[in-house]
C-alpha positions in Angstrom: 115.5 118.1 116.5 111.9 119.7 117.9 109.6 117.3 118.2 106.1 118.1 116.7 102.9 116.1 116.7 99.9 116.6 114.1 97.1 114.5 113.6 94.9 114.3 110.4 92.8 112.0 108.7 94.0 109.1 106.9 92.9 111.1 103.4 93.7 112.2 100.1 93.6 115.6 101.4 97.0 114.9 103.4 99.4 113.2 101.4 101.1 116.7 101.0 102.3 116.2 104.6 103.7 112.8 103.9 105.4 114.0 100.9 106.6 116.4 103.1 108.0 113.9 105.4 109.1 111.3 103.1 111.4 113.7 101.4 113.1 114.5 104.8 111.7 118.8 104.0 111.1 118.9 108.1 114.0 117.0 109.2 116.2 119.5 107.0 114.4 122.5 109.6 115.4 120.6 112.2 111.7 119.7 113.0 111.0 116.0 113.8 106.9 116.1 112.6 105.5 113.2 114.4 102.1 112.5 111.8 99.5 110.1 113.5 96.5 109.4 111.5 92.9 109.7 113.4 90.3 107.7 111.5 87.8 108.2 114.1 87.8 112.1 112.5 87.3 115.2 113.9 85.6 114.4 117.2 88.6 112.4 118.1 90.9 115.3 116.7 89.1 117.9 119.3 89.5 115.8 122.3 93.2 115.0 121.6 93.4 119.3 121.3 91.7 119.3 124.6 93.9 116.9 126.5 97.1 118.2 125.1 98.0 114.8 122.8 98.3 116.7 119.5 100.2 120.3 118.8 98.7 120.3 115.4 95.8 119.5 113.7 94.3 118.9 110.3 91.1 119.5 110.9 87.3 119.8 109.8 86.4 124.0 109.7 82.8 123.3 111.4 84.0 120.9 113.8 86.9 122.9 115.0 85.3 126.1 115.4 82.4 124.4 117.5 84.6 123.1 120.0 86.7 126.3 120.1 83.5 127.7 120.9 82.5 125.3 123.5 86.1 126.1 125.4 88.8 124.1 123.5 92.0 126.1 123.5 93.1 126.2 120.2 94.3 128.6 117.9 93.2 128.3 113.8 97.0 128.5 112.0 95.0 129.1 108.7 93.1 127.5 106.2 94.5 124.0 105.0 91.3 123.3 101.9 89.7 126.4 100.9 86.9 124.1 98.5 84.1 122.5 100.3 84.0 119.0 101.3 82.1 117.0 99.1 79.6 114.4 101.5 78.2 111.7 100.1 74.7 110.5 101.6 75.1 106.6 102.1 73.0 103.7 102.4 73.7 99.8 102.6 73.7 98.7 99.1 70.8 96.3 99.5 68.8 99.0 101.8 65.1 100.0 101.0 65.7 103.9 100.2 66.0 105.2 97.3 66.4 109.1 97.3 67.5 111.7 99.9 63.6 112.3 100.7 63.0 108.8 102.4 65.7 109.2 105.0 63.2 111.6 106.7 63.5 110.4 110.6 66.2 107.5 109.9 68.6 107.0 112.1 71.7 108.6 110.9 75.5 106.8 111.5 78.2 109.0 112.9 81.7 109.0 113.8 80.7 110.9 117.2 79.2 113.7 118.5 81.1 116.6 117.4 83.0 114.8 114.1 81.7 116.5 110.7 80.0 113.4 109.9 77.3 114.4 112.9 77.5 118.4 112.0 76.6 117.6 108.4 74.3 115.8 109.0 72.5 118.5 110.9 73.5 121.0 108.5 72.1 118.8 105.7 69.0 118.0 107.3 68.0 121.3 108.0 68.5 122.3 104.5 66.0 119.1 103.5 63.4 121.0 106.1 62.9 118.2 108.4 62.7 118.5 112.0 66.5 118.7 113.6 65.3 118.0 117.4 63.8 114.6 116.4 67.3 113.4 114.6 68.4 109.9 115.8 72.4 109.4 116.1 74.1 106.0 116.0 77.9 106.3 117.1 80.3 104.1 115.1 83.8 105.7 115.4 85.1 104.4 112.0 84.2 104.3 108.7 84.7 100.4 109.1 82.4 100.3 111.7 79.9 102.4 109.7 80.1 99.5 106.9 78.7 97.1 109.4 76.3 99.6 111.4 74.5 100.2 107.5 74.4 96.3 107.0 73.3 95.1 110.2 70.7 97.5 109.9 71.8 99.1 113.0 71.6 102.6 111.4 70.4 103.8 108.4 72.4 106.4 106.6 76.1 107.8 106.9 77.1 111.0 105.4 81.4 110.8 104.7 83.7 112.1 102.3 81.9 111.5 98.7 85.6 110.3 97.0 87.5 108.4 100.4 83.8 106.4 100.1 83.6 105.9 96.2 85.4 102.2 96.7 82.6 100.7 99.0 80.4 102.1 96.3 81.9 100.6 93.3 81.8 97.1 95.6 78.4 97.9 96.1 78.7 97.7 100.0 77.3 101.2 100.3 74.9 102.8 98.0 75.0 106.8 97.4 72.2 108.4 97.2 72.8 111.7 97.3 76.0 114.6 97.9 75.9 117.7 100.5 78.7 120.3 100.1 79.9 122.4 103.2 78.7 125.7 102.4 82.1 126.8 103.8 86.0 126.1 103.3 86.8 122.2 104.0 89.9 122.0 106.4 92.0 124.4 108.8 95.3 124.0 110.3 95.2 124.2 114.0 97.5 124.2 117.0 97.3 123.7 120.9 97.1 127.7 122.2 99.7 126.7 124.6 102.0 125.5 121.9 101.5 127.9 119.3 102.5 130.7 122.2 105.6 128.8 123.1 106.7 127.9 119.4 105.2 130.9 117.0 108.7 131.1 114.7 108.8 126.9 114.8 104.9 127.3 113.9 105.6 129.6 111.0 108.5 127.4 109.6 106.2 124.5 109.1 103.8 126.8 107.4 106.5 127.9 104.9 107.1 124.4 104.4 103.8 123.0 103.9 102.3 125.7 101.6 105.4 125.5 99.4 104.1 121.6 98.8 100.3 122.7 98.7 101.1 124.9 96.2 102.7 123.2 93.2 101.1 120.1 94.3 98.6 119.7 91.9 101.4 120.0 89.3 103.6 117.0 90.8 104.5 114.7 88.0 102.0 111.8 88.3 100.6 113.2 91.7 97.0 111.7 90.0 98.5 107.8 90.1 100.4 108.6 93.5 97.0 109.3 95.1 95.1 106.2 93.4 97.8 104.0 94.5 97.6 105.0 97.7 94.2 105.4 98.7 93.0 102.8 96.8 91.0 104.8 94.3 90.4 104.8 90.3 92.2 107.1 88.7 89.4 108.6 86.8 88.2 109.7 90.3 91.2 111.0 91.7 91.3 113.3 88.5 87.9 114.4 89.3 88.7 115.3 93.2 92.0 116.8 91.8 89.6 119.7 89.9 87.4 120.0 92.7 90.1 120.8 95.7 92.1 124.0 96.3 94.6 123.7 99.0 95.4 127.4 101.1 98.2 129.0 101.8 96.3 131.8 103.7 94.4 132.5 107.0 90.8 131.4 107.4 88.8 134.8 106.4 86.7 136.8 109.1 83.8 136.5 106.6 84.2 132.8 106.5 84.4 132.3 110.6 81.9 134.4 111.2 79.8 132.3 108.6 80.4 128.7 109.9 80.0 130.3 113.2 76.4 132.0 112.8 75.5 129.0 110.9 76.4 126.4 113.9 74.3 128.9 116.1 71.4 128.9 113.8 71.1 125.2 114.3 72.1 125.8 118.1 75.3 124.0 118.1 77.1 126.9 119.4 76.1 129.1 122.7 78.4 131.5 123.0 80.5 133.1 120.1 83.9 133.7 119.8 85.9 136.5 118.5 87.8 136.1 115.4 90.2 138.2 116.7 90.2 135.8 119.8 90.5 132.5 117.5 93.3 132.9 115.1 97.2 133.2 115.2 
């Protein structure tokens, strides 16, 4: 058995991996796939890839492309989720803000710098024509700590995946006053450059297994109920999320890579771009 370390956020997008592990599909292929949930998100996973603390990661496109441009020795193996990620814009339930326009120049909770919550806050601010040089960030690490930061008035708003935060909205902990979809495919499967170079056949086998599952994932009997139970969601919310979500079995296109990188450069988040051929498997 070949041990392979993989990390991802503890969210519904990654259930296909858990099903493959639980069903023994990787074991049958002689692969000991060791999954670790990373609630801190993309910034933490970028750090883990840099420090060789994981071999593979399911990670937000904009976060890892920015970090690769900054020197992270990571290879893009393929798109994992082709549809955009729908970010909810949240305030505390009893906060005075009523519209997104009320949030101009307010403090933004982020999991960490370089995370999706950080980068998408800048993308959103640019869309709103706010001065991005004046944005003020409050690092909170996790969703749970974001709840406390907004409740204690240590930050004013927080952007996170719209469906995973729905239970907090239903419980009147958060109030969602807007949404912001990513203008690109949301998640990539990436790998440590050295690991991928030394294990190309193994990586290809992993891709075959997960792609076979994601291709048929929506047609698994009662998958909506399974997702609702595992992720504390209402079944109608899961059904809406499933209708919006498209898993991918293809490499990220050069057009999408260049689109993401160019937008990050326009936001002054990347200094020196990478060529597509340098970063893909």
